[in-house]
N, C-alpha and C positions, 0 to 999 in steps of 0.2 A: 383549494389545497393550501394556498398561501396563508390562510387564517388557522390552519390546523397546527396546534402546538407541537405535534410530533415531528414536524419538518422545520420549525422555526430555528434559525441559526442561534448558536450559543451567544453570540454578541447581542442579539436582540433579546433573548431570554434573560440574560443577566440584567439588562436594563428594566425589563418588565418585572422581574423578581424584586429589584430594588424599589421600583415605583409602587409595588403592591398590586399590580394589575393581574398577576399570575403567580401561582405558587409552584415550587418544585414538585410537590406531590401531585398537582394537577397534570403536569407534563408526564411524570412517570406513569400515572394511571392511564393516560391516553395512549402512551406507548405500549404498556402492558396489554391493553385492549386490542391494539393493532397487532401485536405479536400473536395473541390468541386467535385472532381472525385469519391471519395471513401466513404465519410461519409454515404451515403445512404445504403451502405452495413453493416456498423458497428453501426451506430446510437449512437455515443458516445458524441455528443455535444448538449448542451441546447441552449445557445446563442453564436453568433459570434460577435466579437468586432473588426472587421477588420479596420475600419476607425481610431479608437483610436490606434490600434496596428501599423498601417502604420505611424502615426505621431510619435509614440515613436521610431520606427525603423529608421525613418529619422533623428531624434535627435541623435540616436546612431551612424548612419553613419557619422554625422558631428563631433561627439566627437572623433571618431577614426581618422578622417582627421586632427583634431586639436590637436591630441596626448594627450587627457585628458579623456580616457574612465574610467568608474567605474568598479568594480570587476567582474560583470556579464553582462557587457554592451552588449545589443543587443540579448541576449539569450531568446528565446521564452519559456514561462511557461504557461501550461494549468492549469486552476483554478477549483478545485472541487467545485461543487454547494453546498458549505458550508461556504467558506471563503467570508466574506463581502468585496466587492470592491465598492468604492464610485461611485454611479451612476448606478450600476448594480443591478439586481434583484436576490435574493437568494430564490429559490423555495423549497429546501429540497426534491425535487422530488415529491411534493404533489399537488394534485388539490386544496387543501385548501389554498395554497400559490401561485397559478398560477398568481394572480393579485396583489401580494405583492408590496408595494412601493419600489422604488430604495433605496439601502443602502446609509446612510448619511455619512459614514466614512469608511476608510479602516480598515480591521482586522489588528491586530498588526504584523502578519507575512507579510501580503501584504504591509503594510507600510514599513517594514524593507527591503523587496525585491525590492520595487520600488526605494529605495535609492541606490541599487546596479546596476540599469540600465536595469533590465529585461524588456521584452516585454510581456504583458498579452494580449492574442488574442482570447482565447476561454474559455467558461465554460463547464464543463463536467458532464455527467449524474451520478446519484447515485440511489440506492434503496430508497424508500420513508422513510423519517426521518431516513435514515442511518441504517435501522433495519434488513437488510437481507444480505446474503453472495453472492447473484447474483444481477445484475443490470437490473431490469424490473419494470416499474411503469405504472399506468394508465395515468399519465401526459405525459411522454416522450417515452413510448413504451419499446421495448426490445433492450438492448445493447448487441452486439455480439463481439466475439473474432477474431481479424484479423488472428490468426494462424489457426482457423477453425471456421467458422461462425455458425456452429451448436451448439457450446458450449459457455459458459459464460466467460467473462473476470474476473468474480468474483465481489465482492462488499465488502465494500461500495464504494471504490475508483475505481470502475470498468470502469467508463468513462475515468478517467485520464490514467489508464493503457492501455486501448484500444487505446487511442489517441497516447500514446508513441509507442505502438507496430505498429500502422498504419503509423507512420512517420508524424503525424500532429503537433508535437511539439518536442522541444529538451529536456525539463524537464517538470515535472508535480507535482502538489500538491495533497497530500492525507491526510487522517486522519485514526485513528485506535482505535476502542473501543471493538473489538472482533476478530480482524484479518483483518481489512478493508484496511490496506496497504499491509500486507503480503500475503493474499489470492489472490488478483488480481496480485500482483507482481509474485507470483508463476505461475499463469495461463497464464501470458503474457511474461514470460521469462525475468523479470526485477529484479533490485536491489531496495529494499525498506527498510526503517528504521522506526521501532516502537521505538521511543525515550522513555527513562524513563520519568515518569510524571514530568513535570516542566522544562525539558531541552529545549523544544521549547515552547514559550508562547502561551498557548492554552486556556483551560477553567479551571474551578475549579473541574471538575469531575475527580476523581483520576484514573479512568480506561481508560482515553482517552488521545490521543495526536495527534496533527497534525504532518505531516512529509513529507519527500522528496521521490520522485520516479525518477528512471533513468535507462537507458539501460546499463550503465557500472558502475563498482565500483568507478572509479575515478570521474565520474560525480556525483554519490551519495555523495561521500566525499566532493566534491566542494560545492554542493548544501546544504548539512547539515551545513557546516561552515557558510553559509550565513543566515541560519534560526535560529540557536541556540542563547541563551543568554537571560538575564533578560529583562523584559519590564515593564515600570512603570504602565501600565494599567492592568497587569496580576499578581495578588497576588502570585500565585503558581509558577511563573517562577524562576528558580534556579540561585543563584549567587555563585561564579563568573562565567563568561562566560567560557565555555570549548572550547579550541582550538583544532581542528582536523587537524593534520599535513598532509602535502602533500604526505609524504611517511611513511611507517611503517617498523619496524624491522621484521626479520624472526620469525617463530614460532617453530623453531627447539627445541626439548626437552619439548614442551608443553604436558600436559596431557589433553585430551579432552574426555568428557563423551558423549555417544550416547544412546539416548532413541529412540528405533524404533517406538514408538507410538502405539504398539499393545495392550496396556492396555486400550486405548481409543476407538479404532476402528479397523476393518480389514484394512489391507493396500494392495493396488493394487501391484501385483508382479513387475510391471514396476517401481513403486515408490521405492520399496525396492531395486531393482537392481540399480537404479540410485543413491540411497543413498550409496550403497556399493561402487560404483565407486567414489563418492565424498569422502568417507572415505579413499579410496585408494590414492586419490590425497593428502589428509592431511598427510597420512603416508609417502608419498614421500617427503614431506616438513619437515620430521623429527619429526612429532607429534606421540604420543602414544594414541591410542583410546581404550576405555573400555566401554562395554555395561552396562547401568544402567536402572532401571525401576522406574520412579518417582511416579508411582501409580495414575496418573491422570485418571479420569473416565469421559466419555462423559455424563453420567447421571448427573454429577454435573453441567453441563451447565445451567440447570434450576435454580439452586441456584445462579449462577453468574448473570443470566438475571434479577432475582428478585432484587438482590443488585444493578445492574446497573440502573434499572428503578425505584429504590427507591431514586435515586439522582434526580437532576434537569432534567435529561433525561426523567423522568416520566411525566414532565409537557407537553412535546410534545405529548406523548401518551394520556394524559388526554384530550388534545385539540382534538386530532384525534378521541377519543372515542365519541365525540359529533356529529360526521358526518360520521358514519361508512359506509353509502351508497356510499361515495366518495373514500374510501380507497382501495389500492391494497390488494389483499387477504391475503398476508403474514402479513400485519400490523394487520388485524382483528385477525389472528391466534395468534399473540403474545399478543394482548390485552386479548384474551380469556385465555391464559396460565398464565398471571401474574396479572390480574386485582384484584383478591381477596387476593393476597399474598404480595402486596407492603406495605411498611411502616417500622417501627422500627424493628419488628421481622424478616422481610426479610433481613434488613441490618445486623442484628446480625448474622444470619445464614451465610451470605456471608463473614462477618469478620472471623467467625470461620473456614470457608473453606480456606480463604486466609492464616490464620495462619498455618493450616494443610499443605497446599501446600508449603508454604515458608519453613517450617521445613524440609519437604522432600527434597527440592532442596538444602538446605544448608547441611543437613546431608549426602546426597548421592553424592553431587557434590563439592560444593565450600569449605567446611571444610575438604575435603579429598585431596585438592591440585590440583583439576582440574581448568584449566584456563578458560574453556568454555564448553558449552553443545551444541550439535547439535541434531536436530530431523526433521522429515519431516514437511513441512508446511501443506500439504493436503494429505489425504489418496488416492485420485485419481484426475487426471486432467479432467476426463470426466463428467462434470456437465452441463446438458442441459441449453441452454440460457434462456429458459422459466421457469426454476425452481423457484418456489415461486408463480406462478399463481394458483396452486392448492396445497397449503401447506400441507393439510391433506393426499394428495395422492402422492405428489412428492417423487420419489425415485432416488437414485444414485446407480449405479452398481459398486461395488468394488470387483474386481476379478470375482467371480461367485455369490456374495452375494448382495442382494438388501437392501440398507440402507435408512431409512426414515429420514426426517428432515435435520439438519445441522451438524450431527455428523461426517461428512467427514472432518471437519476442526480441526486441532490440535493447533489452535492459541489462543483461548480465555483464557486459563490459564495464559498467559503472559500479559493479560490485567488486570485480577484479581491481578496478581503479578506485579503491574504497575511500580515498580522501576527497573525492569530488562530491559536492552537494548536488542533489538532483530533485527537482520538484516536478511532479506530474500535474498538468493543467488540462482541463477538459477543452476539446476543440469542436464539439458539436455532436449531433446525432447522425449516424450513418445508416447503412442498410439494415433492414429488419428492426428498426428502432433502437439500435445498439450504439451506445456512446463510443467516442474515440478520444485519445489523449496525446499530449505532446510532452516530451521531456525537456526541462529547462536545466541546463548544466552550467555551473560557474567554476572558477578555478579552485584548486585545492584549498579547503577550509574557508573559502570565501562564501559562506552561506548567505550573507546579506545581499550579495549581488543577485543570486538566484531568486531570492524573495522579492527584491526590488523589481526585477523583470516580471515575475509572476503577479505582483501587485498591480503593476501598470497594465499588463495584459488583461487581468480580471476586470479592470475598470472599463474596458471597451468591448470585451467579448460578450456575446449573448449568454446570459447565465442559465444554467440548468437549475432545477428545483425552484422555479419561479414561473409565475403565469401558468401556462399549460404544459410546461416542460417537466412533467413528473412521470415516473414509471407507471405503467398501466397493467403490469402483470400478464401481458399477452403471452401466448404460446404458439409461435409461428416460426417453424424452421424453414430455411431456404429449400424450395422444392428440389 
């Protein structure tokens, strides 16, 4: 598998392209072949744009021959069904938008990446209106995880992460407003970055960001550098542009806080064991680790959701509310939960929760000299692929306890606290061959500290997508 160009890191592909050992068209065709052979198993693609991609890859081939490639020339990028691409259809995973007109212009990030020479070849599946933590819709069906088809790749960037895990693309685009980059990154063994609000030109919703997904830290770093920076079309985008260096200093002497997450939810013993191993890696790098309890509560998720859907996000739900017979069940469930709570009072309650959580993080972590905080991304990797089709009945087994709803995710507080950068890093393979992940959090707008820790960790952790550590598309649910 290591010699398969479909799985080669972008950093290595760029070198091979420059050296003439491999051409962008070769990689694209290998990935197209893999898509045609395997996408029926994982169902992570909405639309395929192979003719457009082939033309772009051929232009990249020529640029390498002419010695004038751009920074990401010829690298394939899967596009989450959220980013507008001129001439493509954005469905938001909803039957209500199945026949939406083609987009008239590129999203700011798409516009920026196009200038770097990437090749856009597929759009990837999402939960309907990005509102669930698994990827299943009435429009596109159930998206599955290449590591084990019985389980979900997560959501809402589930299709993008499944495509990366399956070898369908070299890089992928995600977005995150409740964990939508970090959850599927964790479940698919990937690196993903929830940037602080405004770092990547996204929207004006303060809990949301678009962001990069990759199989290696170096690819994540490379891709992040291509996405960040102010854009004239996005009022919230931050100035000046932050430069992410190609290498980072060691973390020897750092104080790192560790919240095991047990105040939020039961934690699967396999996740706790993997976190212990990750902490051991950090200690070998010279870091000092201390346990903290931030006091986050899964019951507060309701307050967060009300605040989220009291923003412009509520407009999507209001539209959906007019056609409930066409909705995927979890969307109706969310409507029922928040319909009568939206508005100014809901926003005020969310602001109060934000202040409470921010004080906790500052008092217990960053004003005490810690450089970063780590915690699990998910309480368990074993989330059924169909989770969300019966939202009032769906349960996830954590250890020996059955938990209803979405409380298995430890991600949403960092969307409420939208100015904190968070990197998901893989921490190994758990039960049923399913990957697990760790959140690396640095202080507000201090992206480079999170990346420095992730870089150091990646240098000593056992890598996935290397050696024998590749998805095998098994289909084995827990008995």
